[in-house]
Backbone as a chain_set.jsonl record, in Angstrom:
{"seq": "MTKEKIMKYSFWFAIVCLIMSPWITVVWGEWGNGVTLVGLFVIVTYSEFLPRFHGSFLKTLSGIIAILGVIILEIIYSIIVSAIAIPSC", "coords": {"N": [[100.213, 63.664, 98.454], [96.873, 64.947, 99.005], [94.335, 66.382, 97.051], [92.934, 68.433, 98.314], [94.687, 68.892, 100.589], [96.816, 70.062, 98.798], [95.237, 72.445, 97.561], [94.741, 73.825, 99.846], [97.181, 74.484, 100.944], [98.2, 76.09, 98.734], [96.12, 78.051, 98.73], [96.878, 79.467, 101.41], [99.682, 80.126, 100.554], [98.899, 82.07, 98.776], [97.632, 83.896, 100.223], [99.519, 84.815, 102.175], [101.433, 85.948, 100.18], [99.906, 87.758, 99.094], [99.711, 89.533, 101.319], [102.493, 90.097, 102.237], [103.334, 91.285, 99.733], [103.12, 94.342, 99.364], [104.776, 95.521, 101.19], [107.191, 94.48, 100.102], [107.151, 95.865, 97.625], [107.941, 98.147, 98.611], [110.658, 98.037, 99.117], [111.534, 96.497, 97.254], [110.716, 97.369, 94.112], [110.105, 96.068, 91.561], [110.162, 93.259, 92.255], [108.179, 93.267, 94.184], [105.778, 93.652, 92.686], [105.56, 91.531, 91.274], [105.506, 89.55, 93.105], [102.781, 90.218, 93.997], [101.551, 89.789, 91.693], [101.785, 86.723, 91.282], [100.479, 86.243, 93.648], [97.686, 86.848, 93.148], [97.084, 85.336, 90.943], [97.268, 82.7, 92.026], [95.069, 83.005, 93.83], [92.906, 83.091, 92.063], [93.342, 80.848, 90.599], [92.844, 79.22, 92.72], [90.081, 79.878, 93.701], [88.884, 79.022, 91.283], [88.755, 76.237, 91.304], [87.4, 75.502, 93.03], [84.136, 73.839, 94.428], [82.096, 75.383, 94.911], [81.784, 77.417, 93.597], [80.653, 76.573, 91.067], [78.615, 75.184, 88.9], [75.456, 76.864, 88.569], [74.758, 80.17, 86.832], [74.595, 82.18, 88.579], [76.204, 81.162, 90.718], [78.704, 81.199, 89.603], [79.086, 83.995, 88.835], [79.129, 84.82, 91.178], [81.588, 83.932, 92.112], [83.498, 85.267, 90.49], [82.784, 87.895, 91.483], [83.835, 87.693, 93.976], [86.63, 87.594, 93.458], [86.862, 89.797, 92.297], [86.571, 91.322, 94.521], [88.65, 90.417, 96.233], [90.781, 91.678, 94.791], [90.157, 94.542, 94.866], [90.476, 94.626, 97.639], [93.014, 94.444, 97.999], [94.184, 96.208, 96.375], [93.51, 98.632, 98.037], [94.828, 98.059, 100.184], [97.527, 97.92, 99.671], [97.922, 100.794, 98.899], [97.41, 101.771, 101.477], [99.578, 100.554, 102.984], [101.617, 101.839, 101.446], [101.262, 104.451, 101.942], [101.981, 104.515, 104.737], [104.576, 103.459, 104.749], [106.254, 104.828, 102.879], [107.771, 108.085, 103.466], [106.235, 111.27, 103.329], [107.389, 113.937, 101.282]], "CA": [[99.385, 64.749, 98.977], [95.563, 65.069, 98.726], [93.829, 67.628, 96.267], [92.45, 69.233, 99.441], [95.829, 69.944, 101.123], [97.22, 71.103, 97.585], [94.288, 73.797, 97.651], [94.993, 74.473, 101.232], [98.644, 75.162, 101.096], [98.24, 77.205, 97.752], [95.188, 79.328, 99.235], [97.774, 80.047, 102.274], [100.769, 80.772, 99.954], [98.412, 83.068, 97.93], [97.66, 84.771, 101.243], [101.025, 85.312, 102.488], [102.201, 86.876, 98.946], [99.406, 89.103, 99.107], [99.983, 90.429, 102.581], [103.709, 90.576, 102.081], [103.55, 92.296, 98.593], [103.262, 95.676, 99.436], [106.013, 95.553, 101.855], [108.274, 93.982, 99.255], [107.27, 96.752, 96.838], [108.458, 99.609, 99.069], [112.082, 97.876, 99.235], [112.047, 96.098, 95.851], [109.855, 97.561, 93.393], [109.54, 95.117, 90.553], [109.675, 92.065, 93.025], [107.015, 93.291, 94.924], [104.728, 93.604, 91.818], [105.603, 90.141, 90.686], [104.671, 88.589, 94.187], [101.245, 90.73, 94.028], [100.679, 89.125, 90.558], [101.845, 85.429, 91.95], [99.532, 85.667, 94.86], [96.392, 87.159, 92.719], [97.072, 84.205, 89.846], [97.117, 81.31, 92.88], [93.715, 83.144, 94.397], [92.039, 82.851, 91.007], [92.99, 79.303, 90.353], [92.24, 78.231, 93.798], [88.62, 79.872, 93.277], [88.332, 78.323, 89.903], [88.618, 74.678, 91.542], [86.424, 75.457, 94.183], [83.123, 73.58, 93.719], [80.786, 76.208, 95.342], [81.371, 78.318, 92.21], [80.53, 75.624, 89.862], [76.946, 75.133, 88.383], [74.744, 77.781, 87.813], [75.529, 81.141, 86.161], [74.829, 83.039, 89.772], [77.519, 80.843, 91.406], [80.008, 81.578, 88.821], [79.11, 85.09, 89.024], [79.627, 84.945, 92.961], [82.964, 83.648, 92.388], [83.979, 86.669, 89.877], [82.621, 88.881, 92.494], [84.649, 87.493, 95.028], [88.052, 87.587, 92.815], [87.109, 91.421, 92.135], [86.626, 91.902, 95.9], [89.998, 90.455, 96.912], [91.684, 92.263, 94.099], [89.992, 95.943, 95.356], [90.907, 94.726, 99.066], [94.626, 94.084, 97.784], [94.914, 97.604, 96.087], [93.345, 99.269, 99.119], [95.967, 97.556, 101.428], [98.861, 98.505, 98.899], [97.745, 102.133, 99.237], [97.517, 102.212, 102.944], [101.011, 100.316, 103.13], [102.486, 102.667, 100.812], [101.261, 105.781, 102.549], [102.557, 104.151, 105.997], [105.796, 103.261, 104.743], [106.948, 105.844, 102.394], [107.449, 109.187, 104.089], [106.276, 112.215, 102.44], [108.495, 115.054, 101.373]], "C": [[97.957, 64.779, 98.126], [95.459, 66.433, 97.685], [93.741, 68.672, 97.374], [93.46, 69.843, 100.042], [96.524, 70.445, 100.298], [96.514, 72.257, 97.837], [94.669, 74.464, 98.868], [95.938, 75.234, 101.22], [98.727, 76.093, 99.754], [97.166, 78.325, 98.02], [96.401, 79.895, 100.327], [99.065, 80.859, 101.841], [100.02, 82.067, 99.369], [98.129, 84.463, 99.149], [98.611, 85.561, 101.745], [101.551, 86.383, 101.424], [101.501, 88.086, 99.058], [99.398, 90.065, 100.267], [101.389, 90.922, 102.413], [103.953, 91.443, 100.808], [103.889, 93.539, 98.434], [104.506, 96.224, 100.115], [107.212, 95.45, 101.04], [108.122, 95.156, 98.224], [107.949, 97.973, 97.414], [109.969, 99.4, 98.916], [112.527, 97.516, 97.845], [111.062, 96.023, 94.857], [109.101, 96.629, 92.505], [109.395, 93.611, 91.152], [108.518, 92.123, 93.537], [105.601, 93.197, 94.037], [104.588, 92.481, 91.348], [104.929, 89.093, 91.936], [103.165, 89.124, 94.211], [100.812, 89.847, 92.86], [100.428, 87.365, 90.696], [100.649, 85.262, 92.704], [97.946, 85.73, 94.242], [96.132, 85.96, 91.655], [96.617, 83.163, 90.903], [95.462, 81.703, 93.412], [92.764, 82.842, 93.506], [92.117, 81.755, 90.642], [92.669, 78.61, 91.416], [90.539, 78.445, 93.591], [88.095, 79.285, 92.004], [88.224, 76.638, 90.333], [87.924, 74.619, 92.611], [84.925, 74.962, 93.821], [81.855, 74.544, 94.249], [80.561, 77.297, 94.281], [80.947, 77.674, 91.167], [78.707, 75.572, 89.927], [76.169, 76.101, 87.883], [75.482, 79.372, 87.664], [75.614, 82.114, 87.562], [76.078, 82.541, 90.821], [78.81, 81.189, 90.615], [79.953, 83.162, 88.893], [79.642, 85.782, 90.43], [81.179, 85.033, 92.825], [83.691, 84.935, 91.45], [83.864, 87.689, 90.807], [83.589, 88.884, 93.558], [86.026, 87.76, 94.573], [88.062, 89.096, 93.074], [87.327, 92.09, 93.601], [88.169, 91.675, 96.571], [91.069, 91.349, 95.998], [91.625, 93.92, 94.657], [90.781, 95.725, 96.703], [92.752, 94.848, 98.766], [95.135, 95.735, 97.216], [94.695, 98.598, 97.196], [94.377, 99.123, 100.154], [97.192, 98.099, 101.098], [99.028, 99.801, 99.247], [98.058, 102.535, 100.49], [99.146, 101.828, 103.283], [102.161, 101.337, 102.549], [102.5, 104.192, 101.619], [102.048, 105.497, 104.018], [104.315, 104.142, 105.617], [106.701, 104.231, 103.978], [106.545, 107.316, 102.822], [106.987, 110.4, 103.175], [107.468, 113.103, 102.379], [107.898, 116.543, 101.967]], "O": [[97.885, 64.668, 96.902], [96.326, 67.301, 97.578], [94.433, 69.689, 97.331], [93.457, 71.067, 100.175], [97.109, 71.442, 100.719], [97.148, 73.172, 98.362], [94.905, 75.672, 98.855], [95.848, 76.447, 101.411], [99.552, 76.996, 99.897], [97.345, 79.446, 97.545], [96.891, 80.955, 99.935], [99.495, 81.865, 102.405], [100.607, 83.138, 99.522], [98.367, 85.656, 98.959], [98.579, 86.791, 101.77], [102.009, 87.479, 101.748], [102.027, 89.198, 99.117], [99.105, 91.254, 100.141], [101.549, 92.142, 102.437], [104.808, 92.324, 100.891], [104.724, 93.943, 97.624], [105.149, 97.187, 99.698], [108.167, 96.206, 101.213], [109.246, 95.517, 97.877], [108.497, 98.768, 96.651], [110.642, 100.387, 98.617], [113.526, 97.974, 97.291], [110.512, 94.952, 94.598], [107.895, 96.39, 92.561], [108.615, 92.82, 90.621], [107.75, 91.166, 93.439], [104.542, 92.783, 94.509], [103.468, 92.216, 90.912], [104.128, 88.171, 91.778], [102.324, 88.269, 94.489], [99.782, 89.185, 92.985], [99.394, 86.77, 90.391], [99.867, 84.331, 92.51], [97.079, 84.949, 94.633], [94.959, 85.615, 91.507], [95.501, 82.694, 90.68], [94.639, 80.788, 93.409], [91.73, 82.334, 93.94], [91.054, 81.282, 90.24], [92.231, 77.468, 91.285], [89.786, 77.495, 93.374], [86.891, 79.121, 91.806], [87.584, 75.883, 89.601], [87.849, 73.529, 93.179], [84.383, 75.61, 92.925], [80.703, 74.295, 93.892], [79.518, 77.921, 94.088], [80.858, 78.369, 90.155], [77.898, 75.868, 90.806], [76.176, 76.229, 86.658], [76.518, 79.696, 88.245], [76.628, 82.8, 87.688], [76.74, 83.293, 91.536], [79.87, 81.429, 91.193], [81.083, 83.626, 89.046], [80.277, 86.81, 90.667], [81.885, 85.933, 93.281], [84.581, 85.529, 92.059], [84.844, 88.414, 90.976], [84.105, 89.912, 93.997], [86.715, 88.244, 95.472], [88.891, 89.664, 93.785], [88.023, 93.077, 93.841], [88.755, 92.517, 97.252], [92.138, 91.683, 96.508], [92.661, 94.551, 94.871], [91.685, 96.519, 96.962], [93.511, 95.424, 99.547], [96.173, 96.305, 97.553], [95.589, 99.423, 97.381], [94.708, 100.047, 100.896], [97.91, 98.666, 101.921], [100.055, 100.146, 99.83], [98.826, 103.47, 100.716], [99.888, 102.676, 103.777], [103.266, 101.567, 103.041], [103.495, 104.883, 101.835], [102.777, 106.417, 104.387], [105.13, 104.817, 106.247], [107.838, 104.44, 104.401], [105.416, 107.78, 102.663], [107.558, 110.392, 102.084], [108.382, 113.08, 103.203], [108.654, 117.506, 102.09]]}, "num_chains": 1, "name": "protein.A"}
C-alpha cells in the first residue's frame, strides 16, 4: 500500500469514528469516549503528515486551527446527539 492510500483510509476511519462516537456514547459511555479519542488522534496524525501544513509558521498555525475546528465541531455534534438521543425527564 502506498503512503497516499494509507493516509486516505486513515482519514476515512477517523471520520467514521467521529461520526459514530456520540451514538456509541449514548449506549456505552466509556466505549464512545474511547472511539472519540481514537478519531481525534487519527485526525491529528493525518494533519501532521499533510504537506500543506508544513513550511512556514502560518501554515503550521492553520493546521492547528483546523484541528481545533474539528474538535469544536465534534463537541457541538456530541451535544446535539445527546440532546436527541437522551430523553429529558
